N, C-alpha and C positions, 0 to 999 in steps of 0.2 A: 504494500500500500504506500502511495506517495506521501511525502511530508505534508503537503497541503491538505490531503484527506485526513491524515492523522490529526493535524491541527484543527480541522473542522470538527472532528469527533471530540477533541478536548474542549473546544468552545461550546459545543452543544451539551456536554456533560455539565459544565458550569452553568450555562443558561437555563437548562432544565432542572438543575439542582438534584439530578438523579441519574445514575448509570442506567437504570431500567428504562426511564423515559427517553433518554438519549438513544439507547439501543433500539427501542421501538420506532423512533423517528427514522432510523436508518435500516429498519427491517433486519436486525442482526441480534444475536443473543448476547447476554451480559458478559459471558466469559470471553467471547471474541472481541468485544469492545474493550474490556479490561486489558486484554493482551496487547491491543494496539496502543493503549495509553501507556502501558509499561514499556513497550518497545520505543515509543516516542521519547519517554524519559531516558531510556538507555542510550538512544541515538544522540540526544541532546546533552547527555551527561549531567543532567540536573533533575531533581525531584520537583514535579509540578503540583502534586496534590498530597496533602496529609490525610491519610485514610484512617477511619475507625470502623467499627462494626456497622454502624448505622448512618454515618455521615462522612463528609470530607470537607476540607478547607484548602484554599490556595496557599501555596508557599510564596515567599517573596519573589522567587524566580517565576513561579506560575503566574503571579499577578502581572509582571512585566511582559511575559511572553503572551499572555492573554490579550493585553492591549495591542501588541503588534499583530496578533492573529486577527483581531477585528479589522485592522488596517489592511492586512493581506486579503481577507475575505471580501472586503469592500472593493479592493482593486480588481480581484478576479471577477467579481460580479459586474463591475464596470466594463471590463474587457469583453465579457459575454454580451453585455447590453450593446456595446458598439458593434460587435459582430452581428447580433440579431437585427440591428437597424439596417443592415445591408441585405437581409433576406427579402425575397420578393413577396412572401406571404408568411403569416404567423405559423410557428411550429413549436413543439415542446409541450411542457406541462404547466398548467396554470392553477395554482392553489388559491382558492377564494374563501373568505369568511364573510358571513352576513347575518343580520338578525333573521329569525325564523320566518316570520310572515313576509318580509320584504323579499327574501330569497325564494320562497314558495310562489308568491304571487307575481313577482316582476323579474327575478333573475332566471328562474327555470325556463320560461319561454325563450329568453335570450340564449341560454345555454343550448337549447334544442336547435335554434336557428344557427348558432355559431358553429356547433359541431357538425351540422349538416354541410355547412359551407367549408369547414376545415376538418375533414374526417381524420386527419393524422394527429390532431391536437388532443391532448388528454386534459380534462378538467376535473379538479377535485373541489367540490363545493361543500363547505362545512357550515351548518346552520346552528347558531347559538345566540340567544338574546343577551348573554353575558359577554362582556368585552374580553377578547383574548389578546394576548401579547403577540402582535403581528410578527415582530422580529424574532422573538424567542421560539415561536411556533412555526416560523419559516413560511408565512403566507406571502404570496406575491401581491395580493390585492385584497382590500377589505372595503366593505360598504358599511357606512356608519350613519346613524340618524341621531342628531342632537348637536351639542356644542363641540367645537374643536378643542382638543386637549393635548394630544401628543405632539410635542415640538419636534420629535425626531422622524416625523412622517411628512410626506408630501400629500396635500389634500386638494381635490378638485370637486367643486360643488356641481352635482349633476341635476339637482332639483331643489326648489325652495320648499320649506315646510309650510303647510297651510292648515290652520286649525279650525275646528268647528265644534259646537256643542250640539249633541244630538240625543234624541230620545225616541222611543217607539210611539206610534199613534195611540196604542192602548195605554201607555204610561201617561201621555198628555190627557187622554180622556178621563183617566182616573184622578190625576192630580191637578188638572188645569194647565193652561199655558202660562208659564212665568213671564212677567214683563220687566222684572228688575233682577239684577244679580243676587240680591238678598232673597228674593222669592225662590230663585233657582237653587241657591246654596242650602235652603231649608229642606230640599227634597233629597231622597236617597240617590247615591251615585255609584257607578261601577268604576273602579279605579285600577289602572294598570300598575302593577308592582312586581319588580323582579330584581332580586338581590339588593343592591344599594340604590336602585332607581324606583321611586314611588311618585307617580304623577298625580298628586292629589291637590295641587294648587293651580288656580286659574288666574291669569292676569288679564283684567278686563276693565273697560271704562266704567266709571261709577254710574253714569247716566247715558242715555241714548245719544249717539253722535258727539260724544264728549272726548276730549283729549286727556282728561284726568284719569290716570290708570290706578287701579287698586289691585292688590293681590289677596285673593280669598281662598280659604281652604274648603275643599269639598267634603261632604259627609259620606264617606265611603264605607258602608257596612260590608261590601263585597270587594275584595282585592284579588286580582288574578294576574298570573305571570305570562299569559298567552294572549296575543291579539285576537285570534279567531274566537277564543272562548269569551273574551271581553265583549266582542261585538255580538256574539250569540246571546249573552246575558242582557245586553241593551235591547236587542230585538225581542227578547222574552219579557221585557218590561220590568226588570229588576231595578233599573235606575237609568239616569241619563249618564253621558260620558263626555269628557273632553277628548277629542280624537284628532290625530293628524289625518288629513284626507286620504293619504295612501292606505289607511286602514280599511277604506271602503273598497269592496271588490266588485261593486255594481252600483248603478244609480240608487239613491236613497229611496225613491218612490217604490222600487221593486222590493226593497227590504221593509217597507212600511215604517220608515224613519222620518223624523222631522228635524230640521235645524232650529235651534233655539237662540233667542236674543240676537238675531242677525242685525239689529240696528245698533248694537254695541261693538266697540272695537275690541279685538282680541290680539294679544301680543304673541309674536312668534318666538319670543324668548331667546332671540339670537341663535336659533337652531337652523339646521339645514340637512340635506342628504348628500353625503360625500362619498366619492371613491378615493381610497387612501392607499399609499404604497410607500415602502421604505425609500430613503434617499438613493438615487442612482439605480433603482431597480425597476424602473418602468420600461419593460421590454416592448417590442413591437406587439407581442401577444397580448400583454396587458392593455396597451393603448387601443388596440383594435376591439377588445372586449368592452372597454369603457365606451367606445364609440357606438357599439351595438346597443348597449344599455341606454345611452342617451337617445338614440333613434327610437327605441321602443317606448321610453317614457314620454318623449316629446317635450315641446315647450310652447304653451304652458303644459304642465304635466297632465297625462290622461285622466288622473283621478279628479282634477278640478271640475271636469264635466259631470261628475257624479252628483254634485249639488247644483241645480240650475242657477245661472247668473251669479256664481260664487264670487266672481271678481268685483261685484258691486256690494257684497255683504261684508260684515264685520269691519267696516271702515270707520 
């Protein structure tokens, strides 16, 4: 095994925090990986890791060599990116991570079209509503909904976030149509909650057509970690919900849903929908897939048509 591959194994052991996870990442068993790390230490003439029964730590030499390994891996990735840019069409493997609903509803149709166009391409799509470490888990591309946080990633906005307050026709018939935020907040809500993310606050104008915004907390007796289940609960009349329009998989009339407080301004809370990738790792393959996603979503995004005249609402 080449020195660069051994160093890549060493880097992954440290990033994953586990020989087992690093071995699984490379589809090899623990003993084979451990032998490669020991051989690397022998060839270099220094110990890289202090090992105990259940854990390991970096030696001083290991810390310095790890830093240079990151530089080397970035350089090799950049070399591959340059070579890829000269290819006439995308090729290789594209590892993508995405929130579950967004991946099911919007990425899967794109993957189907993309792989039919480029049958030699391999796509690995991992769906998880909890944010993964794109670099440590070696993803080429991630789709994220929300605020930008990672400074070590390149981000391209592929769509704006558009919010709405919705409830079922049966819910409105039972509770009446709220005309103020205070009336709405007194009603039961269905709240999306997953890990550290709980969307139980709404930033809305205090009166109709006002610029004075207030942040109010929704009374959510039902919290759910899955978008489809949340929307199902709203359709069943368990409560109203604050949703991003991409949560709608069809026009609201077909789902017997109604938009609420459309004469009040709703804040987007500085969020968006982004395609993200590590520095210098945007290959032709990733670039082309992002273009396919943008073409599929459109501008304005296809989901804006699910609420008639949405562009004139929540202003």
